[in-house]
Every structure is written in C-alpha cells, then in structure tokens.
C-alpha positions in Angstrom: 0.0 0.0 0.0 1.3 3.5 -0.8 0.7 6.5 1.3 0.6 10.3 0.9 3.7 10.5 3.2 7.2 9.1 3.1 7.9 6.6 5.9 10.2 3.8 6.9 9.3 0.7 9.0 12.0 -1.6 10.4 10.3 -5.0 10.4 12.9 -7.3 11.8 16.6 -8.0 12.1 18.9 -11.0 11.8 21.8 -9.7 13.9 22.6 -6.4 12.2 21.0 -7.3 8.8 17.7 -5.4 8.6 14.4 -6.1 6.9 12.3 -3.0 6.3 9.8 -1.2 4.2 9.9 2.3 2.7 6.5 3.8 1.9 6.1 6.6 -0.6 3.2 8.1 -2.5 4.4 6.2 -5.6 4.7 2.9 -4.0 6.4 0.6 -1.4 10.1 -0.2 -1.5 11.1 -3.4 0.3 14.5 -3.2 1.9 17.2 -4.2 1.5 16.6 -2.8 -1.9 18.7 -2.4 -5.1 18.1 0.6 -7.4 19.2 0.2 -11.1 20.9 3.3 -12.3 19.1 5.4 -14.9 21.5 8.3 -14.9 20.0 10.2 -17.8 16.4 9.0 -17.6 17.1 5.5 -18.9 18.4 2.3 -17.5 20.8 1.6 -20.4 19.5 -0.9 -22.9 16.5 -2.1 -20.9 12.8 -1.2 -21.5 10.9 0.4 -18.6 8.2 -2.3 -18.7 10.9 -5.0 -18.5 12.5 -3.2 -15.5 9.1 -3.4 -13.8 8.8 -7.1 -14.7 12.1 -7.7 -12.7 10.3 -6.5 -9.6 12.4 -3.4 -9.4 10.6 -0.9 -7.1 12.8 2.2 -7.4 15.4 3.5 -9.9 18.1 6.2 -9.6 18.5 9.4 -11.7 21.2 12.0 -11.7 20.9 15.7 -11.0 23.9 16.9 -12.9 23.3 14.9 -16.1 19.6 15.6 -16.2 20.3 19.4 -15.6 22.5 19.3 -18.8 20.1 17.1 -20.8 17.2 17.5 -21.2 17.2 20.4 -18.8 14.9 21.8 -16.2 12.4 23.4 -18.6 11.8 20.2 -20.5 11.3 18.3 -17.2 8.9 20.9 -16.0 6.8 20.4 -19.2 6.3 16.8 -18.2 5.9 17.5 -14.5 9.1 15.6 -13.8 11.1 12.5 -14.9 8.3 9.9 -14.2 6.1 11.1 -17.0 9.1 11.9 -19.2 10.4 8.4 -19.2 7.1 6.6 -18.4 8.2 5.3 -15.0 5.4 5.3 -12.4 7.3 4.0 -9.4 9.7 5.9 -7.0 12.8 7.7 -8.2 15.8 8.6 -6.1 18.2 11.3 -7.5 21.9 11.6 -6.8 22.6 15.3 -6.1 25.6 15.7 -8.3 28.1 15.3 -5.5 29.6 12.2 -7.1 30.2 14.2 -10.3 32.2 16.7 -8.3 34.7 13.9 -7.8 34.4 11.9 -11.0 34.4 15.1 -13.2 36.9 16.9 -11.0 38.9 18.2 -14.1 35.8 20.0 -15.2 35.0 21.8 -11.9 36.2 23.6 -8.9 34.7 24.0 -5.4 33.8 27.2 -3.8 32.4 26.2 -0.5 30.3 29.4 -0.2 28.8 28.9 -3.6 29.0 25.2 -4.5 30.6 23.4 -7.4 31.4 25.4 -10.5 31.4 23.2 -13.5 32.6 23.6 -17.1 30.1 21.3 -18.9 31.8 18.2 -20.3 29.4 18.5 -23.3 29.8 22.1 -24.5 32.1 23.9 -22.0 29.2 26.0 -20.7 29.6 27.3 -17.1 27.3 25.6 -14.7 27.0 26.5 -11.0 25.7 23.6 -8.9 25.0 25.0 -5.4 23.2 23.1 -2.7 20.2 25.1 -3.4 20.4 24.6 -7.1 20.8 20.8 -6.7 17.6 20.7 -4.6 15.7 22.9 -7.1 16.7 20.5 -10.0 15.7 17.5 -8.0 12.3 19.1 -7.3 12.0 19.7 -11.1 12.8 16.0 -11.6 10.1 15.4 -9.1 12.2 12.9 -7.2 10.7 10.9 -4.4 14.0 10.7 -2.5 16.3 13.7 -2.8 19.9 13.7 -1.8 21.8 16.7 -0.3 24.7 18.0 -2.3 28.0 16.8 -0.8 31.7 16.9 -1.4 32.9 13.3 -2.1 36.7 13.2 -2.0 38.8 10.7 -3.9 40.3 7.8 -1.9 42.8 9.3 0.5 44.3 8.7 3.9 44.9 12.5 4.4 42.6 13.3 7.4 42.9 17.0 6.6 41.3 16.5 3.2 38.6 14.2 4.7 37.9 16.6 7.5 37.5 19.6 5.2 35.1 17.6 3.0 33.0 16.9 6.1 32.9 20.6 7.0 31.9 21.5 3.4 29.3 18.7 3.2 27.8 19.5 6.6 27.3 23.2 5.6 25.9 22.1 2.2 23.6 19.7 4.0 22.2 22.4 6.2 21.6 24.6 3.1 20.0 21.7 1.3 17.5 21.1 4.1 16.5 24.8 4.1 15.9 24.7 0.4 14.0 21.4 0.6 11.6 22.9 3.1 8.6 21.0 4.5 7.3 18.2 2.2 6.2 15.0 3.9 5.5 13.3 0.6 9.1 13.3 -0.3 12.3 12.5 1.6 15.6 14.2 2.0 18.7 12.1 2.8 22.0 13.4 4.3 25.3 11.9 3.2 28.1 11.0 5.6 31.8 11.4 4.6 35.0 10.6 6.3 36.7 8.0 4.1 38.0 5.0 6.0 38.6 6.9 9.2 36.2 5.7 12.0 36.4 8.9 14.1 35.7 11.1 11.1 32.8 9.0 9.9 31.2 9.1 13.4 31.7 12.9 13.5 30.0 13.3 10.1 27.1 11.0 11.1 26.6 12.9 14.3 26.5 16.3 12.6 23.9 15.0 10.1 21.8 13.6 12.9 21.7 17.1 14.5 20.3 18.5 11.2 17.8 15.6 11.1 17.1 13.9 7.8 14.5 11.3 6.6 17.3 8.9 5.7 21.1 8.7 5.8 23.7 7.6 3.2 27.3 6.6 3.3 29.2 8.5 0.6 32.8 8.3 -0.4 33.0 4.5 -0.3 33.4 2.1 -3.3 35.9 4.7 -4.7 38.9 2.3 -5.0 39.3 0.9 -1.5 39.5 -2.8 -0.8 36.3 -4.6 -0.1 37.5 -5.7 3.3 38.2 -2.1 4.2 34.8 -1.0 3.2 33.2 -3.7 5.3 35.3 -2.8 8.2 34.3 0.9 8.3 30.7 -0.1 7.8 31.0 -2.4 10.8 32.5 0.3 12.9 30.1 3.1 12.0 26.8 2.1 10.5 25.4 1.5 14.0 25.7 5.2 14.7 22.9 6.0 12.2 19.3 6.2 13.7 17.8 2.8 13.8 14.4 4.0 12.6 15.6 5.6 9.3 16.8 4.0 6.1 20.5 3.6 5.5 21.9 3.9 1.9 25.3 2.9 0.7 25.9 4.9 -2.5 27.4 3.4 -5.6 27.6 -0.3 -4.4 28.1 -2.7 -6.0 28.8 -6.3 -6.8 26.5 -9.0 -5.3 29.2 -9.8 -2.7 29.6 -6.0 -1.9 25.8 -5.9 -1.3 25.7 -9.1 0.8 28.5 -7.9 3.0 27.0 -4.5 3.5 23.6 -5.9 4.3 25.3 -7.9 7.0 26.5 -4.5 8.5 23.0 -3.0 8.5 22.7 -1.2 5.1 19.2 -1.0 3.6 19.7 0.6 0.1 22.1 0.2 -2.8 22.6 1.5 -6.3 25.2 0.6 -9.0 25.7 0.7 -12.8 27.2 -2.8 -12.4 24.3 -4.9 -13.9 24.1 -2.8 -17.1 27.7 -1.9 -17.5 28.7 -5.6 -17.1 25.9 -6.5 -19.6 27.5 -4.3 -22.2 30.8 -6.1 -21.8 29.3 -9.6 -21.9 29.4 -10.4 -18.2 26.4 -12.0 -16.7 25.4 -12.6 -13.1 23.8 -15.9 -12.2 23.1 -18.1 -9.1 26.3 -20.0 -10.2 28.4 -16.9 -10.1 29.7 -14.7 -12.9 29.6 -15.9 -16.5 31.9 -14.3 -19.1 29.9 -14.9 -22.2 32.8 -13.8 -24.4 34.6 -17.0 -23.5 34.7 -19.6 -26.3 33.7 -22.4 -23.9 30.1 -21.1 -24.3 30.2 -21.3 -28.1 28.1 -24.5 -28.1 26.4 -24.2 -24.7 22.7 -24.8 -25.3 21.5 -23.8 -21.8 20.1 -20.3 -21.0 21.5 -18.2 -18.2 18.4 -18.7 -16.1 15.7 -21.2 -16.9 13.3 -19.3 -14.7 13.6 -15.9 -16.3 10.8 -15.6 -18.8 11.0 -11.8 -19.2 11.4 -11.1 -23.0 11.7 -14.9 -23.3 15.2 -14.7 -21.9 15.1 -18.3 -20.9 14.8 -19.2 -24.5 18.2 -17.8 -25.5 21.2 -20.1 -25.2 24.6 -19.0 -23.9 25.8 -20.1 -27.4 23.5 -17.5 -29.0 24.6 -14.8 -26.6 28.2 -15.7 -27.3 27.5 -15.3 -31.0 25.8 -11.9 -30.5 28.7 -10.6 -28.5 31.3 -11.7 -31.1 29.1 -10.3 -33.9 29.0 -6.9 -32.0 25.2 -7.0 -32.0 23.5 -4.6 -29.6 20.9 -7.3 -28.7 23.7 -8.9 -26.6 24.0 -5.9 -24.3 20.2 -5.7 -24.0 19.6 -9.3 -23.1 22.5 -9.6 -20.7 21.7 -6.3 -19.0 18.1 -7.5 -18.5 19.3 -10.8 -17.1 21.6 -9.0 -14.7 18.9 -6.7 -13.3 16.6 -9.7 -12.9 19.3 -11.5 -11.1 20.0 -8.6 -8.8 16.4 -8.3 -7.8 16.0 -12.0 -7.2 19.2 -11.8 -5.1 17.7 -9.0 -3.0 14.4 -10.9 -2.7 16.3 -13.9 -1.3 18.3 -11.7 1.1 15.0 -10.3 2.4 13.5 -13.8 2.7 16.5 -15.0 4.7 16.5 -12.1 7.0 12.8 -12.7 7.7 13.4 -16.4 8.3 16.4 -15.8 10.5 18.7 -17.7 8.1 20.6 -14.7 6.7 23.9 -15.7 8.3 24.0 -19.1 6.5 22.9 -17.4 3.2 25.7 -14.9 3.6 28.3 -17.7 4.1 27.1 -19.6 1.0 27.2 -16.7 -1.4 29.8 -14.1 -0.1 32.7 -15.5 -2.1 30.8 -16.7 -5.2 31.2 -13.5 -7.2 34.9 -12.7 -6.6 
C-alpha cells in the first residue's frame, strides 16, 4: 500500500541485517533494496516495462546529467522525470556530488557557492550550489532527494577528509533549508570521512543534528579494498538512527551488497548490472559468466531457466556468445536484462532469509561466489 507521506518501518533484524519497508506516494520499497541506475532518464539498454517485470521498485536518476540534458524546462513540461520516461514508481536522485569527484577536471569547489562546472558537453559554465541541486531534483520530481556533498577521492589524508566533512555539513544544512517541508518526499543526508572511524562518526553525528529522513554513506566504493569498506561499515553504521533507512551509495557487486547488508545497510545502487551487460558479463546463481569465453560457443543452456521476461530463458549461452562476437546490440540488452533480474532475485532472497532468521547461512554460502 502506498501513502501520501514518506515513511520507513523496520520490520525485523537477523543480527545487524535489517528487513524493512519504505512507503512513498508512488509505492512501497522493500528493503534491503537495489536501485538500477538510470543516470540520464534511462536504465541503459532495458525497456521500462521490463524493469518493472524484474520487480524493481525504485530507480536512480542523476541531477547533474539531467540538468545538462534534457534540462529543467523540458522536465517541467512533463511535471518531472516519471512522466518523461514513463516510469510510475519511485525515483531517487543523486545530487551531483559524485560528479564533483568523477568530473573533477571540469569543476572547482567554492564552499560558499557550491561546485562550478565547465560542462563536459559544450564547455558552458554551470553552478551547482546546494540550493540549485535541490531545485533541480524538485523539477525532476524525485521521491527521494539527496543533499549536495563533497565526495573526496580515496585518501588517507585526514585534513582533506575533515575539510570535506565541513563543506558537506554546511551544504547539508543549506540543502535542508531549500528542501523545506514536504512530507510526501524524503531528503537524505550523506556522511563522509573516508575509511577513518572517528571522522565517519563525526560526520554522522553532525547530520543527525540537522535531522534527515534517511542517511547515506558517501565516499565508499571509490577504490578501497572490499574488506576495508566492510570494516568501516561495521565500525560506524550502527551510529545512524535505527528508525531511518541507510543507503550505501554506488555499491556494487553481489558480494559487496551481501557484506554490506550484514552490517546494517538498507539501500544500494550501482551501474554494475548494465555496465557488465554491455561487456558480456552475466550474473547468475552459479556466479559470474563471461559470455565472451569460447567455452560457451556450443552451450545450449540459458543463463536462467526461470527468467521468462522477454523470453530470456529461450536464448542459449551459445546464441549470446555469437551476438557478442558479432557486436550485436541485442547482446547488451539481453545480458543487462538478465543482470537486473538476477540482482532483484538476489535481493528478494536476502530479504526472505532475514525474515526467516537464516541470513547468516545465506551470507556464508554466497559471499565468495562473485569474486
């Protein structure tokens, strides 16, 4: 059941792994949840109706990229991204903070203003302030809006990390003021601090003082080892409020997700399913399958006999291998669809095992399968 207001319910736990439910006016999101990435208003290579068929309950869009194309005026004409791309379920938007890091050669930070970009498309000057980011996300009509933050590259320099926390905290305050009062939508704060326990806790506590509808871990999955990511989550996730959703941004592989659920994370997003699909890499219950490999040239079996979406269980690995070697776009489409389907089935099984109190054994069975 949907509601006119955003809410989160923590249903049960298996140790630190949490089963929950986010309710929004556009529908319910069962957690732990995975959000396919639709950066520019499309989950690459996959039809919207097929995404729905995979039981995806929420997707992610990106403020910076949608600001550049199609732009606010076009989105306003359609009353937001939902109507523009024909997606009726919830949308979360990244604030553009990640692009401050990933497109660092195209921008500079003025902490009093925000990020000043030189568009990577046409060189046009773009100012993305905390206020502007919120305004764009409102134009997108996002259901879950993220504050603008400074996401530093992987570093052990505590001075750099501490400065990023100061900037991000100030921007978070400004973002909340611009967001205003709107119980039908949610605003999430983003914690920084790299792999430093004390800085992470400091950032989390500062965000809690501001008070958000949910909280995210930013600045992870930026090149650190998986074991280090799990360690910092283990040390700090418990400092988030128990009654609000916890979101690990930009993660990840199935094993990344599994290990992070174990530490109490509720929400994930990543380009992995579709990016891997475009390179011929499929995710299955038997692990990763590199369909470029010649050993699949005569393999008559499908990737998953149970996936009937688009008749995917009728296509053999041999045929997919042929499509890849022939550079046919159908290969990317079919494998990307398989991967999103798998990710959602994986999340469903995670939720089922938390509910049944068997998550720890499920974790041990699958944590090393996707290395």
